[in-house]
C-alpha positions as YAML, in Angstrom:
chain: A
units: angstrom
residues:
- id: 1
  name: MET
  ca: [-12.88, -31.96, 9.90]
- id: 2
  name: ALA
  ca: [-12.59, -27.84, 10.77]
- id: 3
  name: SER
  ca: [-11.65, -28.41, 13.98]
- id: 4
  name: ASP
  ca: [-9.13, -30.16, 13.23]
- id: 5
  name: LEU
  ca: [-8.19, -27.86, 10.70]
- id: 6
  name: GLU
  ca: [-8.32, -25.31, 13.14]
- id: 7
  name: LEU
  ca: [-5.72, -26.94, 15.62]
- id: 8
  name: LYS
  ca: [-3.28, -27.60, 12.78]
- id: 9
  name: ALA
  ca: [-3.85, -23.97, 11.91]
- id: 10
  name: LYS
  ca: [-2.47, -23.02, 15.34]
- id: 11
  name: GLU
  ca: [0.06, -24.85, 15.70]
- id: 12
  name: ALA
  ca: [1.12, -23.08, 12.39]
- id: 13
  name: PHE
  ca: [1.19, -20.04, 13.31]
- id: 14
  name: GLU
  ca: [3.26, -20.62, 16.92]
- id: 15
  name: ASP
  ca: [5.10, -22.19, 14.52]
- id: 16
  name: ASP
  ca: [6.07, -18.91, 12.17]
- id: 17
  name: ASN
  ca: [4.58, -20.73, 9.72]
- id: 18
  name: TYR
  ca: [1.83, -17.99, 8.56]
- id: 19
  name: ASP
  ca: [1.45, -19.45, 4.80]
- id: 20
  name: LEU
  ca: [0.27, -22.54, 6.10]
- id: 21
  name: ALA
  ca: [-1.86, -21.24, 9.22]
- id: 22
  name: TYR
  ca: [-3.79, -18.85, 6.24]
- id: 23
  name: ASP
  ca: [-4.27, -21.91, 3.78]
- id: 24
  name: LEU
  ca: [-5.30, -24.51, 6.71]
- id: 25
  name: LEU
  ca: [-7.87, -21.80, 8.10]
- id: 26
  name: THR
  ca: [-9.25, -20.76, 4.54]
- id: 27
  name: GLN
  ca: [-9.78, -24.42, 4.17]
- id: 28
  name: ALA
  ca: [-11.73, -24.49, 7.42]
- id: 29
  name: ILE
  ca: [-13.94, -21.68, 6.42]
- id: 30
  name: GLY
  ca: [-14.62, -23.59, 3.49]
- id: 31
  name: LEU
  ca: [-16.16, -26.70, 5.66]
- id: 32
  name: SER
  ca: [-17.64, -23.86, 8.67]
- id: 33
  name: PRO
  ca: [-18.32, -20.69, 6.90]
- id: 34
  name: ASN
  ca: [-19.94, -19.20, 10.34]
- id: 35
  name: ASN
  ca: [-17.60, -20.36, 12.81]
- id: 36
  name: ALA
  ca: [-16.31, -16.25, 13.76]
- id: 37
  name: ASP
  ca: [-13.75, -17.37, 15.72]
- id: 38
  name: LEU
  ca: [-11.77, -18.75, 12.14]
- id: 39
  name: TYR
  ca: [-12.12, -15.39, 10.70]
- id: 40
  name: ALA
  ca: [-10.75, -13.60, 13.93]
- id: 41
  name: ASP
  ca: [-8.00, -15.91, 13.63]
- id: 42
  name: ARG
  ca: [-7.00, -16.00, 10.03]
- id: 43
  name: ALA
  ca: [-7.14, -12.31, 10.52]
- id: 44
  name: GLN
  ca: [-4.02, -12.38, 13.03]
- id: 45
  name: VAL
  ca: [-2.56, -14.02, 10.50]
- id: 46
  name: ASN
  ca: [-3.23, -11.77, 8.01]
- id: 47
  name: ILE
  ca: [-2.19, -9.30, 10.44]
- id: 48
  name: LYS
  ca: [1.34, -11.15, 10.87]
- id: 49
  name: VAL
  ca: [1.53, -11.15, 6.97]
- id: 50
  name: ASN
  ca: [1.17, -7.57, 7.06]
- id: 51
  name: ASN
  ca: [-1.99, -8.07, 4.89]
- id: 52
  name: LEU
  ca: [-3.80, -5.30, 6.36]
- id: 53
  name: THR
  ca: [-7.37, -4.78, 4.67]
- id: 54
  name: GLU
  ca: [-7.82, -8.17, 4.77]
- id: 55
  name: ALA
  ca: [-7.25, -9.08, 8.84]
- id: 56
  name: VAL
  ca: [-10.06, -5.67, 9.23]
- id: 57
  name: SER
  ca: [-12.46, -7.33, 6.15]
- id: 58
  name: ASP
  ca: [-11.72, -11.22, 8.56]
- id: 59
  name: ALA
  ca: [-12.78, -9.41, 11.58]
- id: 60
  name: ASN
  ca: [-15.41, -7.61, 10.10]
- id: 61
  name: LYS
  ca: [-17.06, -11.14, 9.20]
- id: 62
  name: ALA
  ca: [-16.30, -12.45, 12.81]
- id: 63
  name: ILE
  ca: [-18.28, -9.38, 14.31]
- id: 64
  name: GLU
  ca: [-20.98, -9.90, 12.02]
- id: 65
  name: LEU
  ca: [-21.08, -13.97, 12.48]
- id: 66
  name: ASN
  ca: [-20.33, -12.31, 16.40]
- id: 67
  name: PRO
  ca: [-21.11, -9.15, 17.74]
- id: 68
  name: SER
  ca: [-19.98, -10.15, 20.89]
- id: 69
  name: HIS
  ca: [-16.42, -11.40, 20.18]
- id: 70
  name: SER
  ca: [-14.15, -9.60, 21.60]
- id: 71
  name: LYS
  ca: [-11.10, -11.08, 19.86]
- id: 72
  name: ALA
  ca: [-12.79, -9.86, 16.80]
- id: 73
  name: TYR
  ca: [-12.56, -6.27, 18.04]
- id: 74
  name: LEU
  ca: [-9.37, -6.46, 19.29]
- id: 75
  name: ARG
  ca: [-7.95, -7.86, 15.55]
- id: 76
  name: LYS
  ca: [-9.73, -5.09, 13.94]
- id: 77
  name: GLY
  ca: [-7.97, -2.04, 16.49]
- id: 78
  name: THR
  ca: [-5.41, -3.54, 15.90]
- id: 79
  name: ALA
  ca: [-4.95, -3.42, 11.86]
- id: 80
  name: CYS
  ca: [-6.43, -0.74, 12.07]
- id: 81
  name: ILE
  ca: [-3.27, 1.24, 13.98]
- id: 82
  name: LYS
  ca: [-1.01, -0.29, 11.70]
- id: 83
  name: LEU
  ca: [-3.73, 1.11, 8.92]
- id: 84
  name: GLU
  ca: [-2.60, 4.62, 10.91]
- id: 85
  name: GLU
  ca: [-7.01, 4.19, 10.95]
- id: 86
  name: TYR
  ca: [-6.98, 5.97, 14.81]
- id: 87
  name: GLN
  ca: [-10.62, 6.75, 15.22]
- id: 88
  name: THR
  ca: [-11.74, 3.76, 13.23]
- id: 89
  name: ALA
  ca: [-9.26, 1.29, 15.71]
- id: 90
  name: LYS
  ca: [-9.91, 3.28, 18.39]
- id: 91
  name: ALA
  ca: [-14.07, 2.80, 17.73]
- id: 92
  name: ALA
  ca: [-13.48, -0.78, 17.60]
- id: 93
  name: LEU
  ca: [-11.51, -1.42, 20.72]
- id: 94
  name: GLU
  ca: [-13.63, 0.40, 22.64]
- id: 95
  name: MET
  ca: [-16.60, -1.95, 21.76]
- id: 96
  name: GLY
  ca: [-14.41, -5.13, 21.95]
- id: 97
  name: ALA
  ca: [-12.63, -3.56, 25.97]
- id: 98
  name: SER
  ca: [-16.90, -3.28, 26.99]
- id: 99
  name: LEU
  ca: [-16.90, -6.63, 25.74]
- id: 100
  name: ALA
  ca: [-13.97, -7.93, 28.11]
- id: 101
  name: PRO
  ca: [-13.44, -5.34, 30.87]
- id: 102
  name: GLY
  ca: [-11.05, -7.61, 32.39]
- id: 103
  name: ASP
  ca: [-8.02, -7.30, 29.22]
- id: 104
  name: SER
  ca: [-5.55, -4.99, 29.23]
- id: 105
  name: LYS
  ca: [-4.69, -4.62, 25.67]
- id: 106
  name: PHE
  ca: [-7.66, -2.94, 25.40]
- id: 107
  name: THR
  ca: [-6.84, -0.35, 27.32]
- id: 108
  name: ASP
  ca: [-3.19, 0.51, 26.49]
- id: 109
  name: LEU
  ca: [-4.17, 0.18, 22.11]
- id: 110
  name: ILE
  ca: [-7.27, 2.45, 23.22]
- id: 111
  name: LYS
  ca: [-4.51, 5.07, 24.90]
- id: 112
  name: ASP
  ca: [-2.47, 5.17, 22.26]
- id: 113
  name: CYS
  ca: [-4.63, 5.71, 19.58]
- id: 114
  name: ASP
  ca: [-5.51, 8.84, 21.97]
- id: 115
  name: GLU
  ca: [-2.37, 10.06, 21.80]
- id: 116
  name: LEU
  ca: [-2.10, 8.80, 17.58]
- id: 117
  name: ILE
  ca: [-5.25, 10.84, 16.83]
- id: 118
  name: ALA
  ca: [-3.53, 14.01, 18.67]
- id: 119
  name: GLU
  ca: [-0.75, 13.66, 17.47]
- id: 120
  name: GLU
  ca: [-2.41, 13.55, 14.07]
- id: 121
  name: SER
  ca: [-4.47, 17.08, 14.72]
- id: 122
  name: GLY
  ca: [-1.05, 18.87, 15.46]
- id: 123
  name: VAL
  ca: [-1.88, 18.88, 19.34]
- id: 124
  name: ILE
  ca: [1.18, 16.86, 20.31]
- id: 125
  name: PRO
  ca: [4.95, 17.28, 18.20]
- id: 126
  name: ILE
  ca: [5.52, 15.09, 15.81]
- id: 127
  name: GLN
  ca: [8.43, 13.48, 16.46]
- id: 128
  name: GLU
  ca: [10.70, 11.50, 14.27]
- id: 129
  name: GLU
  ca: [11.10, 8.00, 16.45]
- id: 130
  name: SER
  ca: [7.78, 8.99, 18.41]
- id: 131
  name: THR
  ca: [7.38, 7.07, 22.38]
- id: 132
  name: THR
  ca: [4.26, 7.27, 20.88]
- id: 133
  name: GLN
  ca: [4.39, 5.20, 17.87]
- id: 134
  name: GLY
  ca: [7.06, 3.06, 19.63]
- id: 135
  name: ALA
  ca: [4.37, 1.99, 22.50]
- id: 136
  name: ALA
  ca: [1.35, 1.50, 19.76]
- id: 137
  name: THR
  ca: [4.39, -0.80, 18.09]
- id: 138
  name: LYS
  ca: [5.12, -2.16, 21.45]
- id: 139
  name: ALA
  ca: [1.20, -3.18, 22.20]
- id: 140
  name: VAL
  ca: [0.27, -4.45, 18.98]
- id: 141
  name: GLU
  ca: [3.36, -7.38, 18.86]
- id: 142
  name: ALA
  ca: [2.33, -7.98, 22.78]
- id: 143
  name: GLU
  ca: [-0.84, -9.19, 20.36]
- id: 144
  name: ASN
  ca: [0.46, -12.58, 19.74]
- id: 145
  name: ASP
  ca: [-2.20, -15.34, 20.92]
- id: 146
  name: LEU
  ca: [-4.23, -17.05, 17.13]
- id: 147
  name: PRO
  ca: [-7.54, -14.98, 16.00]
- id: 148
  name: GLU
  ca: [-10.50, -14.69, 14.18]
- id: 149
  name: PRO
  ca: [-11.49, -14.11, 10.95]
- id: 150
  name: PRO
  ca: [-14.30, -12.34, 7.84]
- id: 151
  name: THR
  ca: [-15.13, -12.83, 3.40]
- id: 152
  name: VAL
  ca: [-14.37, -15.89, 2.28]
- id: 153
  name: THR
  ca: [-12.02, -15.03, -0.80]
- id: 154
  name: VAL
  ca: [-11.82, -17.37, -3.55]
- id: 155
  name: VAL
  ca: [-10.48, -16.93, -6.86]
- id: 156
  name: LYS
  ca: [-12.51, -13.40, -7.38]
- id: 157
  name: PRO
  ca: [-14.75, -12.25, -10.58]
- id: 158
  name: LYS
  ca: [-13.68, -9.38, -13.04]
- id: 159
  name: TYR
  ca: [-16.19, -7.06, -12.27]
- id: 160
  name: ARG
  ca: [-14.60, -3.73, -13.67]
- id: 161
  name: HIS
  ca: [-14.86, -0.87, -11.40]
- id: 162
  name: GLU
  ca: [-14.63, 3.21, -12.78]
- id: 163
  name: PHE
  ca: [-14.23, 6.29, -10.79]
- id: 164
  name: TYR
  ca: [-14.50, 10.29, -11.20]
- id: 165
  name: GLN
  ca: [-14.78, 13.11, -8.06]
- id: 166
  name: LYS
  ca: [-16.78, 16.17, -7.42]
- id: 167
  name: PRO
  ca: [-14.69, 18.69, -5.18]
- id: 168
  name: ASP
  ca: [-16.71, 17.25, -1.97]
- id: 169
  name: GLU
  ca: [-17.04, 13.39, -3.06]
- id: 170
  name: MET
  ca: [-15.52, 10.57, -5.19]
- id: 171
  name: VAL
  ca: [-18.12, 8.54, -7.17]
- id: 172
  name: ILE
  ca: [-16.76, 5.20, -7.51]
- id: 173
  name: THR
  ca: [-18.61, 2.36, -9.88]
- id: 174
  name: ILE
  ca: [-18.66, -1.68, -9.75]
- id: 175
  name: PHE
  ca: [-20.30, -2.54, -12.96]
- id: 176
  name: ALA
  ca: [-21.88, -6.47, -11.27]
- id: 177
  name: LYS
  ca: [-25.29, -6.51, -13.41]
- id: 178
  name: GLY
  ca: [-28.09, -8.65, -11.67]
- id: 179
  name: ILE
  ca: [-26.77, -8.70, -8.19]
- id: 180
  name: PRO
  ca: [-29.30, -9.15, -4.58]
- id: 181
  name: ARG
  ca: [-28.50, -6.03, -2.45]
- id: 182
  name: ASP
  ca: [-28.40, -8.68, 0.25]
- id: 183
  name: SER
  ca: [-25.39, -10.15, -1.81]
- id: 184
  name: ILE
  ca: [-23.78, -6.81, -1.54]
- id: 185
  name: THR
  ca: [-21.38, -5.70, 1.61]
- id: 186
  name: VAL
  ca: [-19.63, -2.48, 2.18]
- id: 187
  name: ASP
  ca: [-18.43, -0.78, 4.53]
- id: 188
  name: PHE
  ca: [-16.25, 2.45, 4.49]
- id: 189
  name: GLY
  ca: [-13.23, 3.51, 7.78]
- id: 190
  name: GLU
  ca: [-11.56, 6.85, 7.40]
- id: 191
  name: GLN
  ca: [-9.40, 5.88, 4.61]
- id: 192
  name: ILE
  ca: [-10.63, 2.20, 3.69]
- id: 193
  name: LEU
  ca: [-13.34, 1.20, 1.33]
- id: 194
  name: SER
  ca: [-14.09, -2.65, 1.79]
- id: 195
  name: VAL
  ca: [-17.27, -4.30, -1.07]
- id: 196
  name: THR
  ca: [-17.66, -7.86, -0.81]
- id: 197
  name: ILE
  ca: [-20.42, -9.60, -3.45]
- id: 198
  name: ASN
  ca: [-21.26, -13.08, -1.98]
- id: 199
  name: ILE
  ca: [-23.26, -14.98, -4.25]
- id: 200
  name: PRO
  ca: [-24.67, -18.67, -3.41]
- id: 201
  name: CYS
  ca: [-22.09, -20.99, -5.38]
- id: 202
  name: LYS
  ca: [-19.88, -18.86, -6.95]
- id: 203
  name: ASP
  ca: [-16.48, -16.93, -5.72]
- id: 204
  name: ALA
  ca: [-16.49, -14.04, -3.37]
- id: 205
  name: TYR
  ca: [-15.39, -11.03, -4.93]
- id: 206
  name: VAL
  ca: [-13.71, -8.88, -2.70]
- id: 207
  name: PHE
  ca: [-12.70, -4.97, -3.39]
- id: 208
  name: GLN
  ca: [-10.69, -2.98, -0.46]
- id: 209
  name: PRO
  ca: [-8.73, -0.35, -1.67]
- id: 210
  name: ARG
  ca: [-6.91, 2.44, 0.88]
- id: 211
  name: LEU
  ca: [-7.62, 5.09, -0.14]
- id: 212
  name: PHE
  ca: [-5.90, 8.36, -1.85]
- id: 213
  name: GLY
  ca: [-7.02, 10.37, 1.59]
- id: 214
  name: LYS
  ca: [-9.73, 10.62, 4.23]
- id: 215
  name: ILE
  ca: [-13.46, 10.38, 3.47]
- id: 216
  name: ILE
  ca: [-15.91, 10.50, 6.28]
- id: 217
  name: PRO
  ca: [-18.49, 7.18, 6.51]
- id: 218
  name: SER
  ca: [-21.40, 8.77, 8.33]
- id: 219
  name: LYS
  ca: [-21.75, 10.73, 4.82]
- id: 220
  name: CYS
  ca: [-20.88, 8.28, 2.51]
- id: 221
  name: ARG
  ca: [-23.62, 6.01, 0.80]
- id: 222
  name: TYR
  ca: [-24.31, 3.41, -1.96]
- id: 223
  name: GLU
  ca: [-27.07, 1.98, -4.06]
- id: 224
  name: VAL
  ca: [-27.28, -1.05, -5.64]
- id: 225
  name: LEU
  ca: [-28.65, -0.46, -9.69]
- id: 226
  name: SER
  ca: [-29.41, -2.93, -12.15]
- id: 227
  name: THR
  ca: [-26.28, -3.14, -14.04]
- id: 228
  name: LYS
  ca: [-24.38, -1.86, -11.12]
- id: 229
  name: ILE
  ca: [-23.71, -0.50, -7.81]
- id: 230
  name: GLU
  ca: [-22.92, 3.26, -7.55]
- id: 231
  name: ILE
  ca: [-20.41, 4.09, -4.76]
- id: 232
  name: CYS
  ca: [-20.73, 8.17, -3.12]
- id: 233
  name: LEU
  ca: [-17.23, 8.58, -0.50]
- id: 234
  name: ALA
  ca: [-17.81, 11.95, 0.97]
- id: 235
  name: LYS
  ca: [-14.18, 13.35, 1.00]
- id: 236
  name: ALA
  ca: [-12.83, 14.47, 3.84]
- id: 237
  name: ASP
  ca: [-11.39, 17.63, 2.48]
- id: 238
  name: HIS
  ca: [-12.48, 19.12, -0.70]
- id: 239
  name: ILE
  ca: [-8.81, 18.24, -2.11]
- id: 240
  name: GLN
  ca: [-8.79, 16.84, -5.87]
- id: 241
  name: TRP
  ca: [-7.44, 12.60, -5.74]
- id: 242
  name: THR
  ca: [-4.81, 12.39, -8.59]
- id: 243
  name: SER
  ca: [-5.80, 8.61, -7.96]
- id: 244
  name: LEU
  ca: [-8.57, 6.04, -6.31]
- id: 245
  name: GLU
  ca: [-6.00, 3.90, -4.10]
- id: 246
  name: PHE
  ca: [-3.04, 5.43, -1.69]
- id: 247
  name: ASN
  ca: [0.35, 4.99, -2.84]
- id: 248
  name: LYS
  ca: [3.56, 6.69, -1.42]
- id: 249
  name: GLY
  ca: [4.67, 7.98, -4.53]
- id: 250
  name: SER
  ca: [1.17, 10.09, -4.49]
- id: 251
  name: THR
  ca: [1.94, 13.47, -5.02]
- id: 252
  name: VAL
  ca: [0.06, 16.20, -2.41]
- id: 253
  name: ALA
  ca: [-3.51, 17.02, -4.12]
- id: 254
  name: GLN
  ca: [-4.54, 20.37, -5.09]
- id: 255
  name: ARG
  ca: [-7.94, 22.36, -3.67]
- id: 256
  name: PHE
  ca: [-11.04, 22.94, -6.17]
- id: 257
  name: SER
  ca: [-11.19, 26.36, -6.40]
- id: 258
  name: VAL
  ca: [-13.36, 28.92, -8.06]
- id: 259
  name: LEU
  ca: [-12.19, 31.72, -10.78]
- id: 260
  name: PRO
  ca: [-12.59, 35.49, -10.05]
- id: 261
  name: GLY
  ca: [-16.47, 36.56, -10.89]
- id: 262
  name: ASN
  ca: [-15.25, 38.93, -13.57]
- id: 263
  name: LEU
  ca: [-12.86, 36.00, -15.73]
- id: 264
  name: ARG
  ca: [-15.28, 33.75, -15.32]
- id: 265
  name: LEU
  ca: [-17.67, 35.50, -17.45]
- id: 266
  name: ARG
  ca: [-14.93, 35.69, -20.55]
- id: 267
  name: VAL
  ca: [-13.90, 31.55, -19.69]
- id: 268
  name: LEU
  ca: [-17.59, 30.97, -20.16]
- id: 269
  name: ALA
  ca: [-17.23, 32.94, -23.19]
- id: 270
  name: LEU
  ca: [-15.10, 30.92, -24.32]
- id: 271
  name: PHE
  ca: [-15.14, 27.72, -23.25]
- id: 272
  name: PRO
  ca: [-19.34, 26.55, -23.21]
- id: 273
  name: PRO
  ca: [-19.41, 23.87, -20.16]
- id: 274
  name: PRO
  ca: [-19.53, 21.53, -19.18]
- id: 275
  name: TYR
  ca: [-16.42, 21.27, -17.58]
- id: 276
  name: ILE
  ca: [-15.09, 21.07, -13.67]
- id: 277
  name: LEU
  ca: [-12.86, 23.55, -13.20]
- id: 278
  name: VAL
  ca: [-9.28, 23.48, -10.95]
- id: 279
  name: THR
  ca: [-6.58, 25.70, -10.11]
- id: 280
  name: THR
  ca: [-3.15, 25.38, -8.38]
- id: 281
  name: GLU
  ca: [-1.45, 27.81, -5.78]
- id: 282
  name: LYS
  ca: [0.31, 29.58, -8.73]
- id: 283
  name: LEU
  ca: [-3.28, 30.37, -10.69]
- id: 284
  name: VAL
  ca: [-2.57, 27.64, -13.47]
- id: 285
  name: TYR
  ca: [-6.48, 27.02, -14.44]
- id: 286
  name: PHE
  ca: [-7.04, 23.52, -15.67]
- id: 287
  name: PHE
  ca: [-10.31, 22.90, -17.26]
- id: 288
  name: ILE
  ca: [-11.37, 19.16, -17.05]
- id: 289
  name: TYR
  ca: [-14.13, 18.67, -19.69]
- id: 290
  name: VAL
  ca: [-16.84, 15.79, -18.49]
- id: 291
  name: ALA
  ca: [-19.17, 14.40, -21.16]
...
């Protein structure tokens, strides 16, 4: 029974056996897929092993199943702080605080978010070992009680995806033919994209990249077509992304620029469109031809 597996998972979690706890909770979710507590618990396990995007996904699923689940908002906020998604974290924590007004974890983490947001915007000087970050870390570590999770993850079907970009947006295409719209869930964070395709009697597909740059969730959109899913991400800054996903080795992107008018006329005569024109700070011009 799912309840027996849940109890064993809690025991494994308390013994710091997170792999076993995750496996037991996943089995329990298979038996009781509409149990928000199980998803919230698995989100906490994912936080412990630093699977942060999976933790956000599990927390989102718990919230979808039970919008009044305060701990699911706490899990989401905790994971988003670690992902440096402070605005998203704050929104989740404020919702959780409204559901559990007596829980000091929410108020402490919201305060940390406010300080980190101010620090990120340059209002507060960034220090190498920030006391604010130390406080946030302590608050996150104090969040030790077992949680609850989201998406049913099994072996993922392989849907090919590709992307291209414009100065103000990144366009991602996932080639998934004949998928009903109600089987697709797309969530946008400050720097996270989460795509889930859940088809009855088939394994779930989850695509959750941490993005190269920040986006504006309210301006992002997606469209489900007969042969593909097209997702348009609104860039927070009009810069050239060097890749779709964030990695620590990524180089700093260059801003899109436009040629001076007289030079543009000469270029158009020599190089007919279509192409995207990009310049660097040293006025070196690159022509990226598009089909």
